[in-house]
C-alpha positions as a printed Julia matrix, in Angstrom:
399×3 Matrix{Float64}:
 77.7    16.01   98.65
 78.52   18.69   96.03
 75.2    20.43   96.66
 75.84   20.4   100.39
 79.33   21.88   99.93
 78.0    24.56   97.56
 75.29   25.55  100.04
 77.85   25.82  102.82
 80.09   28.05  100.71
 77.14   30.33   99.84
 76.11   30.66  103.48
 79.7    31.4   104.54
 79.87   34.17  101.93
 76.52   35.62  103.1
 77.6    35.59  106.76
 80.94   37.23  105.94
 79.21   39.89  103.82
 76.79   40.69  106.66
 79.66   40.86  109.13
 81.61   43.26  106.88
 78.56   45.49  106.39
 77.92   45.53  110.14
 81.56   46.43  110.84
 81.48   49.22  108.24
 78.38   50.91  109.68
 79.53   50.39  113.27
 82.82   52.11  112.43
 80.94   54.95  110.69
 78.55   55.51  113.62
 81.33   55.41  116.23
 83.55   57.73  114.15
 80.77   60.32  113.78
 79.93   60.04  117.47
 83.56   60.62  118.49
 83.91   63.51  116.03
 80.64   65.15  117.08
 80.13   64.26  120.69
 77.18   66.18  122.09
 74.88   65.94  125.03
 71.72   67.86  125.82
 71.96   70.05  128.89
 68.52   70.89  130.28
 68.38   73.89  132.6
 65.37   75.28  134.47
 65.79   78.94  135.34
 63.58   81.45  137.07
 63.63   84.99  135.73
 63.05   88.11  137.77
 60.91   89.47  134.99
 59.51   88.35  131.64
 58.44   90.74  128.95
 54.81   90.52  128.07
 55.1    88.57  126.03
 58.86   89.1   125.64
 61.12   86.8   127.62
 64.21   88.13  129.34
 66.48   85.56  130.96
 70.02   85.52  132.28
 72.43   82.94  130.88
 76.05   83.01  132.02
 75.72   86.69  132.83
 74.38   87.61  129.37
 70.84   88.71  128.73
 68.99   86.82  126.02
 65.81   88.28  124.61
 63.01   86.51  122.76
 60.04   88.49  121.49
 56.75   86.68  121.31
 54.52   89.45  120.03
 50.75   89.8   120.11
 48.91   91.08  117.02
 45.17   91.71  117.04
 43.15   91.62  113.8
 39.51   91.59  112.74
 38.57   88.37  110.96
 37.6    90.04  107.67
 39.62   92.74  105.86
 36.6    95.01  105.23
 36.83   96.8   108.6
 36.53  100.22  106.98
 34.31  103.28  107.21
 32.14  102.39  104.22
 30.33  105.72  103.9
 33.62  107.66  103.86
 34.97  105.46  101.07
 31.75  105.88   99.08
 32.04  109.66   99.36
 35.6   109.53   98.02
 34.48  107.34   95.09
 31.55  109.6    94.18
 33.83  112.63   94.25
 35.72  111.0    91.37
 32.88  109.0    89.75
 29.6   110.93   90.18
 26.22  109.18   89.99
 27.68  105.72   90.67
 25.0   103.44   92.13
 25.31  102.17   95.68
 25.62   98.57   94.48
 28.42   99.47   92.08
 30.21  101.45   94.8
 30.14   98.47   97.19
 31.33   96.12   94.44
 34.13   98.54   93.58
 35.29   98.67   97.2
 35.12   94.86   97.37
 37.19   94.68   94.18
 39.87   96.94   95.69
 40.08   94.93   98.92
 40.15   91.55   97.17
 42.66   92.94   94.66
 45.04   93.79   97.5
 45.51   90.07   98.2
 43.52   89.85  101.44
 41.67   86.63  102.32
 37.99   86.05  103.17
 36.65   87.91  100.13
 36.01   84.72   98.14
 32.24   84.78   98.77
 32.14   88.1    96.88
 34.72   87.37   94.18
 33.12   84.04   93.22
 29.94   85.86   92.09
 31.68   88.07   89.54
 31.75   87.25   85.83
 34.77   88.19   83.65
 32.96   91.12   82.01
 31.93   92.49   85.41
 35.54   92.23   86.64
 36.74   94.17   83.58
 34.15   96.89   84.24
 35.15   97.09   87.92
 38.78   97.47   86.9
 37.93  100.39   84.63
 36.04  102.05   87.48
 38.92  101.29   89.85
 41.42  103.11   87.62
 39.16  106.19   87.65
 38.87  105.97   91.43
 42.63  105.53   91.93
 43.48  108.47   89.71
 47.13  109.55   89.76
 47.92  107.77   93.03
 50.24  104.76   92.91
 49.04  101.5    94.46
 50.93  102.04   97.73
 49.35  105.46   98.16
 45.91  104.19   97.22
 45.92  101.3    99.71
 47.38  103.52  102.41
 44.35  105.8   101.96
 41.91  102.87  101.89
 43.16  101.01  104.97
 44.6   103.82  107.08
 42.63  106.95  106.24
 39.31  105.15  105.82
 40.1   102.08  107.92
 39.54  101.47  111.61
 41.75  103.18  114.18
 43.28  101.89  117.39
 40.53  103.46  119.5
 37.96  101.61  117.37
 39.62   98.25  118.06
 40.33   98.33  121.79
 37.89   98.91  124.63
 40.45   98.62  127.44
 43.73   96.88  128.3
 45.2    95.62  131.56
 48.43   94.23  132.93
 47.47   92.38  136.05
 44.93   94.67  137.67
 46.46   97.87  136.29
 44.8    99.54  133.32
 46.93  101.07  130.56
 46.31  103.01  127.35
 46.05  100.39  124.59
 47.09  102.81  121.86
 50.35  103.6   123.65
 51.34   99.93  123.39
 49.93   98.86  120.0
 51.07   99.95  116.54
 49.4    99.33  113.14
 50.94   97.0   110.56
 49.88   94.53  107.86
 49.67   90.78  108.44
 49.92   88.33  105.54
 46.46   87.65  104.05
 44.68   89.34  107.0
 45.16   93.02  106.35
 45.65   95.81  108.84
 46.27   94.69  112.43
 47.74   96.13  115.62
 50.94   94.75  117.16
 51.95   95.15  120.79
 55.36   96.6   121.63
 57.54   95.19  124.4
 56.03   95.01  127.87
 57.43   93.37  131.01
 55.64   90.8   133.14
 57.1    91.14  136.61
 54.55   89.13  138.57
 53.32   85.57  138.01
 49.91   84.43  136.77
 46.91   86.79  137.18
 49.02   89.5   138.81
 51.16   90.0   135.71
 49.38   88.71  132.63
 47.91   90.93  129.94
 44.17   91.23  129.29
 42.69   92.85  126.19
 39.05   93.8   125.74
 38.53   94.07  121.99
 35.6    95.86  120.38
 33.46   94.47  117.58
 34.48   96.19  114.36
 32.26   96.57  111.28
 32.27   94.11  108.38
 29.89   95.96  106.04
 30.63   93.91  102.91
 31.39   90.3   103.85
 28.98   89.66  106.75
 25.19   89.87  106.47
 25.14   91.14  110.08
 27.51   93.98  109.03
 29.72   93.13  112.04
 32.93   91.17  112.53
 32.02   87.72  113.91
 35.42   87.13  115.52
 38.66   88.77  116.55
 41.94   87.02  115.72
 45.08   87.17  117.84
 48.4    86.16  116.27
 51.54   85.32  118.2
 54.86   86.33  116.62
 58.53   86.62  117.51
 60.85   89.64  117.48
 61.16   89.65  113.7
 59.05   91.67  111.28
 57.06   88.94  109.57
 53.92   87.37  110.96
 52.8    83.95  109.8
 49.23   82.72  109.54
 49.86   80.62  112.65
 49.8    80.31  115.6
 46.56   82.23  115.84
 43.59   82.23  118.19
 39.98   83.01  117.25
 37.93   84.82  119.88
 34.15   84.66  119.5
 31.57   87.23  120.54
 31.42   87.73  124.32
 33.99   84.98  124.8
 37.07   85.04  127.02
 40.19   83.22  125.8
 43.17   82.72  128.1
 46.47   81.48  126.65
 49.13   80.28  129.06
 52.73   80.4   127.8
 55.62   78.09  128.62
 58.94   79.24  127.14
 61.8    77.05  125.94
 65.15   78.21  124.57
 66.67   75.7   122.13
 70.32   75.81  121.07
 70.92   72.92  118.68
 74.24   71.87  117.14
 74.86   73.89  113.95
 75.72   70.78  111.94
 72.34   69.23  112.55
 70.48   68.75  109.26
 67.12   69.66  110.83
 68.0    73.26  111.67
 69.51   76.27  109.94
 71.94   79.06  110.78
 70.78   81.31  107.9
 69.61   84.83  108.73
 66.33   84.3   106.86
 65.47   81.46  109.25
 65.99   83.51  112.43
 62.41   84.7   112.34
 59.86   81.93  112.74
 57.77   83.32  109.88
 60.44   85.0   107.72
 61.19   82.04  105.45
 57.52   81.05  105.19
 56.33   84.53  104.17
 59.17   84.81  101.66
 58.35   81.45  100.04
 54.61   82.18  100.03
 55.24   85.46   98.21
 57.53   83.74   95.68
 55.31   80.71   95.1
 51.87   82.35   95.06
 52.55   85.83   93.7
 56.02   86.65   92.33
 56.3    83.45   90.3
 52.85   83.08   88.69
 51.92   86.79   88.47
 55.37   88.42   88.1
 54.38   91.22   90.5
 54.31   91.9    94.24
 51.61   92.34   96.88
 51.55   95.96   98.0
 52.2    95.15  101.67
 55.22   92.95  100.82
 56.65   95.21   98.13
 59.42   96.43  100.46
 60.84   92.88  100.56
 61.57   92.54   96.84
 63.32   94.46   94.08
 62.53   94.53   90.39
 58.79   93.88   90.76
 55.86   96.26   90.38
 52.88   96.14   92.73
 50.18   93.83   91.32
 47.18   95.54   89.81
 43.93   94.26   91.38
 42.8    92.72   88.09
 45.57   90.1    88.15
 44.95   89.18   91.78
 41.16   88.93   91.38
 41.51   86.67   88.33
 43.85   84.43   90.38
 42.23   85.02   93.77
 42.06   81.4    94.95
 45.74   80.94   94.12
 46.9    84.1    95.9
 44.99   83.54   99.16
 46.09   79.9    99.44
 48.76   79.84  102.14
 50.12   76.41  101.2
 53.57   76.72   99.62
 54.17   73.08   98.6
 57.78   72.09   97.93
 59.53   75.23   96.72
 63.27   74.63   96.52
 64.68   73.9    99.94
 62.14   73.61  102.73
 62.02   76.11  105.58
 64.04   74.91  108.55
 63.84   76.28  112.1
 66.86   78.21  113.29
 69.35   76.26  115.41
 69.14   78.92  118.13
 65.48   79.69  118.69
 62.71   80.18  121.18
 59.86   77.72  121.3
 56.62   78.33  123.15
 54.01   75.88  124.31
 50.44   77.07  124.73
 47.51   75.97  126.81
 44.19   77.5   125.83
 41.17   78.02  128.08
 37.82   79.3   126.78
 34.8    80.58  128.69
 32.01   83.15  128.45
 32.86   86.64  129.62
 31.61   87.24  133.14
 29.32   90.22  133.72
 32.1    91.83  135.73
 34.23   92.32  132.6
 31.45   92.88  130.04
 30.49   96.47  129.2
 26.77   97.17  129.12
 25.08   96.73  125.73
 28.36   96.13  123.9
 29.82   93.04  122.24
 33.34   92.34  123.44
 36.1    89.85  122.67
 38.38   89.2   125.67
 41.9    87.81  125.28
 44.3    87.12  128.15
 47.82   85.77  128.01
 50.88   85.42  130.18
 53.28   83.16  132.01
 51.93   81.34  135.04
 55.45   81.0   136.43
 58.36   83.25  135.53
 60.36   80.23  134.45
 62.31   79.34  131.3
 63.44   75.9   130.09
 66.81   75.91  128.32
 67.79   72.97  126.09
 71.4    73.17  124.95
 73.46   70.82  122.77
 76.99   70.71  124.2
 80.2    69.12  122.96
 81.17   65.94  124.84
 84.85   65.49  125.53
 84.47   62.01  126.96
 81.86   59.27  126.99
 79.41   60.1   129.75
 75.66   60.02  130.18
 73.2    62.83  129.39
 73.32   65.46  132.07
 70.39   67.3   133.63
 70.8    70.24  135.98
 68.33   72.31  137.94
 69.13   75.74  139.19
């Protein structure tokens, strides 16, 4: 009888404890819900025009702008005029062999922190690297690193006219070099970024088409030609991440269809940020990459990111080459707080279609990479978290 009574008392205590825990969490959930009542308002809006690929929409009489920029890059960073660079080297280091000159140029490119030079770097022994560094200092002369790399990639690098064959918006041809400007992309090197351009007609009548030439790759590729062109998509902020990106193969046509969404999440949500550094999709990532892969372990800065930091010198190539696999690794691991998307941001969905270039668009006896992109419909999806003043169901509107 005693055992039966004891068991009953234990079970009563367990049931009461469960009931109290349930009441506590129910009260907590309801209190938070009442304090932070939100609902998601989904709005479908048609725009009179969309920038290519910038989006311009009207919301409550106010224009909102989201820049989704296009940047075109060769796959490998050695898209330079090799003979011109050799002449510059021999003007400073006479009688240097052709093999040594090519290795010296490779050392300079790899030492700038650009990717895809690992097949060259992996062959070098420590003594050879030291010798290349001594030759590099003679080649550089009195120039600082920023000046030196500006000469290497801009004076002796490819130009806009070397990259683009022709450009179209709809069926109208435009001057590519009026719309594209040179800049550096993390780990990729020198690329060309498109400035704002409106899409005023849907689908094929308004989308952009780029015919990209095949640039040289005299060091990395045995064919001496770039095997692919790479197109990056960015927002209206300065930094470009390593993704999203699209590889275009020789004589291939790639069409990317955009669908735009504007997200305005509640600022108190833990999965988004209101910090300025998170406004750009790639800003936080590029910053943390630079800190984790370069500033921290090497105590110096990459030349093309030097404007972002203070108190650091530009890395000499020797330090980067010795730590090449670390520097070109884009993974940032868990560095402090993770990068969060901004609470007010644009999000784009992509659909990709690949095919061979038709003879109609292919120049005679020339290898071309074709990239097309645009909005099929001039339509924007707006997802907005709104405060709820009373208990009512999620609302969906269509305008």
